[in-house]
C-alpha positions in Angstrom: 152.7 83.2 106.6 154.3 80.4 104.6 156.6 81.6 101.9 156.7 80.3 98.3 159.7 78.9 96.5 159.4 79.0 92.7 161.0 76.0 91.0 162.1 76.9 87.5 162.5 73.8 85.2 164.0 74.7 81.8 163.3 71.9 79.4 164.4 71.0 75.8 163.6 67.5 74.4 163.4 65.8 77.8 160.6 63.4 77.0 162.3 60.5 78.8 162.8 62.3 82.1 160.6 65.4 82.5 157.5 63.6 84.0 159.8 61.6 86.3 161.4 64.8 87.7 158.0 66.4 88.2 156.7 63.4 90.0 159.8 63.4 92.2 159.3 67.0 93.1 155.8 66.2 94.2 156.9 63.1 96.1 159.5 65.1 98.1 157.4 68.2 98.6 158.3 70.1 101.8 155.6 71.2 104.2 157.7 74.3 105.1 157.1 76.3 101.9 154.6 76.4 99.1 156.0 75.0 95.8 155.3 77.0 92.6 156.5 74.6 89.9 157.1 76.4 86.6 158.1 74.4 83.5 159.7 76.6 80.8 160.0 74.7 77.5 162.6 75.9 75.0 161.1 74.8 71.7 161.1 71.1 72.2 160.5 69.0 69.1 159.9 65.6 70.7 157.0 64.6 72.9 157.9 66.8 75.8 155.0 69.2 75.4 152.5 66.5 74.8 153.5 64.7 78.0 153.4 68.0 79.9 149.9 68.8 78.7 148.8 65.3 79.7 150.1 65.8 83.3 149.0 69.3 84.2 148.5 68.3 87.8 152.3 68.1 88.3 153.0 71.8 87.8 151.5 75.2 88.2 152.7 77.0 85.1 153.8 75.9 81.7 155.6 78.3 79.4 156.1 77.3 75.8 158.6 79.0 73.4 158.1 78.4 69.7 161.8 78.3 68.9 164.8 76.9 70.6 166.6 79.9 72.0 168.8 78.3 74.6 168.5 77.3 78.3 169.1 80.8 79.5 166.1 82.1 77.5 163.9 79.5 79.2 165.2 80.4 82.6 164.5 84.1 82.1 160.9 83.3 81.1 160.5 81.1 84.2 161.9 83.8 86.5 159.7 86.4 85.0 156.6 84.2 85.7 157.7 83.4 89.2 155.7 84.7 92.2 157.8 83.2 95.0 160.2 84.9 97.3 162.8 82.3 96.4 164.0 80.8 93.1 165.5 77.5 92.6 166.6 76.2 89.2 165.9 72.4 88.6 167.2 70.7 85.4 164.6 68.4 83.8 167.0 65.4 83.8 167.6 63.1 86.8 171.1 64.4 87.7 169.8 66.3 90.8 167.3 65.0 93.3 164.6 67.4 94.5 164.8 65.7 97.9 167.6 68.4 98.4 165.0 71.2 98.4 164.2 70.6 102.1 167.8 71.5 103.0 167.7 74.6 100.8 164.5 75.7 102.6 166.0 75.0 106.0 168.9 77.3 105.3 166.7 80.1 103.9 164.5 79.8 107.0 167.2 79.5 109.6 169.8 82.0 108.3 167.8 84.3 106.0 170.2 83.2 103.2 170.4 85.2 100.0 172.2 82.6 97.8 172.5 78.9 98.3 174.6 76.5 96.2 174.3 72.7 96.2 177.9 71.5 95.9 178.7 68.2 94.1 182.2 68.5 95.6 180.9 68.1 99.1 178.4 65.4 98.4 176.5 63.7 101.2 176.4 60.1 100.1 177.5 59.7 96.5 178.5 61.5 93.3 178.8 59.8 90.0 182.3 60.0 88.7 183.0 63.1 86.6 184.8 63.4 83.3 188.2 64.5 84.4 188.4 67.5 82.1 185.0 68.6 83.2 186.2 68.4 86.8 189.3 70.5 86.1 187.3 73.1 84.2 184.8 73.4 87.0 187.5 73.8 89.6 189.2 76.5 87.5 185.9 78.4 87.0 185.1 78.2 90.7 188.6 79.4 91.7 188.5 82.2 89.2 185.0 83.4 90.5 186.1 83.1 94.1 189.2 85.2 93.5 187.3 87.9 91.7 184.3 88.1 94.1 186.1 87.1 97.3 184.0 84.0 97.9 184.6 80.4 99.1 182.3 78.3 96.9 183.4 74.9 95.8 181.1 74.3 92.8 179.7 77.4 91.0 178.5 75.3 88.1 176.3 73.0 90.1 172.9 73.3 88.6 171.4 73.7 92.0 171.5 77.4 92.5 168.9 79.0 94.6 168.4 82.7 95.6 166.0 85.4 96.7 164.1 86.6 93.7 164.5 90.3 94.5 168.3 90.0 93.9 167.8 89.4 90.1 166.9 91.8 87.3 166.2 89.7 84.3 166.2 92.8 82.0 170.0 92.8 82.5 170.4 89.2 81.5 171.7 88.9 77.9 173.1 85.4 77.7 170.8 82.7 76.6 173.4 79.9 76.6 175.2 77.9 79.4 177.1 81.0 80.4 173.9 82.5 81.8 174.3 80.9 85.2 177.6 82.8 85.6 175.8 86.0 84.5 173.1 85.5 87.1 175.6 84.7 89.8 177.7 87.8 89.0 174.6 89.9 89.3 173.2 88.5 92.5 176.5 88.1 94.4 176.9 91.9 94.3 173.7 92.4 96.2 173.8 89.4 98.6 175.2 89.3 102.1 174.4 85.8 103.4 175.7 83.1 101.0 175.7 79.4 101.8 176.6 76.1 100.2 175.2 72.7 101.1 176.3 69.1 100.2 174.1 67.3 97.6 174.2 64.0 95.8 174.8 64.0 92.1 174.0 61.4 89.5 175.6 63.0 86.5 174.7 62.1 82.9 177.1 61.3 80.1 176.8 62.7 76.6 175.3 59.3 75.6 172.6 59.8 78.3 171.7 63.2 76.9 174.0 65.7 78.6 174.1 68.9 76.6 177.0 70.8 78.0 180.2 70.7 75.9 183.9 71.7 76.4 183.5 74.9 74.5 180.9 76.3 76.9 183.9 76.9 79.3 184.8 80.0 77.3 181.4 81.5 77.5 181.4 81.0 81.3 184.8 82.7 81.6 183.6 85.6 79.5 180.5 86.1 81.6 182.4 86.0 84.9 185.0 88.5 83.6 182.3 90.8 82.2 180.2 90.5 85.4 183.1 91.7 87.5 184.5 94.4 85.3 
């Protein structure tokens, strides 16, 4: 029986890119797994919802939150609605290309992986140059996590995180902000056995392009990693 991978797409005011990313998912769809595309809107105030309602053929489920609660809130709602054996989180911008899904699926199928990260540090063909301070912060966070949990990841804040759904208990997720990925990772790493990392390409956005993460989110991530360990 072919398994299902649930693709969770948290969105907030992404009218310029959300339809493009949904079309890209459909263009690169793998024949090895069923795709359950779940769009979880976090209270968008632009034309995101209107565009989504006009393109219902591009996804299976649309979850709409009345208020902006944070990316983490949208992710939780998406995971709760997911029916697949596997979860992958896909941002609604164009930084990450869904063509990578085929490699995630290959590793799940071949090695019965529990967690797979797409690493921007081991990119296949290209990676748009990072802001230097963002790069330093990411390396520090990754090193800190690896020391605490005895891992060898190179990029724990790549937004391409995929894992078996049965590793996560969303009732224990309390962070709705950017620190939530660390909260998720700390929870699932304790139950996982087979963890992998694959190279991906990365076309990072600048703040002018609409990137939402800021320097102060670093402290939330540190807090979640520390709390998750101790």
